[in-house]
GUKOLZA-613808 format. One record per residue (C-alpha): residue in one letter; chain; x, y, z. Coordinates in pm, 1 decimal. Layout:
% residues N
+------+-------+----------+----------+----------+
: resn : chain :        u :        v :        w :
+------+-------+----------+----------+----------+
:    a :     A :        X :        Y :        Z :
...
+------+-------+----------+----------+----------+
***
This chain:
% residues 61
+------+-------+----------+----------+----------+
: resn : chain :        u :        v :        w :
+------+-------+----------+----------+----------+
:    x :     A :  38185.0 :  10946.7 :  10888.5 :
:    x :     A :  38540.2 :  11040.7 :  11001.2 :
:    x :     A :  38585.3 :  10691.2 :  11146.1 :
:    x :     A :  38499.9 :  10534.6 :  10811.1 :
:    x :     A :  38748.5 :  10763.8 :  10634.8 :
:    x :     A :  39022.0 :  10669.4 :  10881.4 :
:    x :     A :  38952.7 :  10298.7 :  10837.5 :
:    x :     A :  38954.7 :  10328.7 :  10457.6 :
:    x :     A :  39279.3 :  10526.7 :  10466.9 :
:    x :     A :  39438.1 :  10263.3 :  10691.3 :
:    x :     A :  39328.9 :   9986.5 :  10454.0 :
:    x :     A :  39465.6 :  10174.7 :  10153.5 :
:    x :     A :  39800.6 :  10232.4 :  10324.5 :
:    x :     A :  39813.7 :   9868.8 :  10431.5 :
:    x :     A :  39745.8 :   9752.4 :  10076.5 :
:    x :     A :  40008.3 :   9991.6 :   9943.0 :
:    x :     A :  40267.2 :   9855.1 :  10187.5 :
:    x :     A :  40177.1 :   9497.4 :  10092.6 :
:    x :     A :  40219.6 :   9573.4 :   9723.4 :
:    x :     A :  40552.0 :   9747.5 :   9785.7 :
:    x :     A :  40679.1 :   9463.0 :  10003.3 :
:    x :     A :  40576.2 :   9185.7 :   9764.7 :
:    x :     A :  40627.7 :   9348.7 :   9423.2 :
:    x :     A :  40894.5 :   9610.6 :   9491.1 :
:    x :     A :  40925.0 :   9952.2 :   9332.5 :
:    x :     A :  40738.8 :   9854.3 :   9014.2 :
:    x :     A :  40438.4 :   9751.2 :   9222.5 :
:    x :     A :  40427.4 :  10082.8 :   9403.8 :
:    x :     A :  40463.2 :  10274.4 :   9075.2 :
:    x :     A :  40173.0 :  10076.9 :   8928.7 :
:    x :     A :  39960.7 :  10132.7 :   9239.3 :
:    x :     A :  40031.6 :  10506.8 :   9235.0 :
:    x :     A :  39951.7 :  10527.5 :   8862.0 :
:    x :     A :  39624.5 :  10344.1 :   8919.2 :
:    x :     A :  39530.5 :  10567.9 :   9211.7 :
:    x :     A :  39623.2 :  10892.0 :   9035.0 :
:    x :     A :  39440.5 :  10783.8 :   8721.0 :
:    x :     A :  39122.8 :  10705.1 :   8913.7 :
:    x :     A :  39130.5 :  11030.1 :   9109.4 :
:    x :     A :  39202.7 :  11236.3 :   8796.6 :
:    x :     A :  38949.8 :  11035.3 :   8594.1 :
:    x :     A :  39220.3 :  10964.0 :   8339.3 :
:    x :     A :  39156.7 :  10621.4 :   8190.9 :
:    x :     A :  39496.5 :  10597.1 :   8020.3 :
:    x :     A :  39698.5 :  10635.6 :   8340.5 :
:    x :     A :  39466.2 :  10415.1 :   8545.6 :
:    x :     A :  39470.6 :  10154.8 :   8268.1 :
:    x :     A :  39850.2 :  10151.7 :   8259.1 :
:    x :     A :  39864.6 :  10108.7 :   8635.7 :
:    x :     A :  39606.1 :   9831.0 :   8626.0 :
:    x :     A :  39786.8 :   9645.2 :   8347.0 :
:    x :     A :  40118.8 :   9662.6 :   8530.3 :
:    x :     A :  39958.4 :   9534.5 :   8851.6 :
:    x :     A :  39790.4 :   9247.8 :   8667.0 :
:    x :     A :  40119.7 :   9155.5 :   8503.7 :
:    x :     A :  40294.5 :   9156.3 :   8842.6 :
:    x :     A :  40016.0 :   8946.7 :   8998.9 :
:    x :     A :  40026.1 :   8697.1 :   8710.0 :
:    x :     A :  40405.4 :   8671.5 :   8727.9 :
:    x :     A :  40401.7 :   8568.9 :   9093.8 :
:    x :     A :  40123.6 :   8311.1 :   9054.4 :
+------+-------+----------+----------+----------+
***
């Protein structure tokens, strides 16, 4: 179980770094809002984060 948690944490940090590198500060703000919203079970904050991420992904494509 601890090994799985370490692997998941490493993947999350890697994804966070990728978002920050590719999409800058707005990407990291959106990712943090999405993460905080999911953990707090707040649909408004997670929705805002998700919308911002989708807009950033669509802009680059």
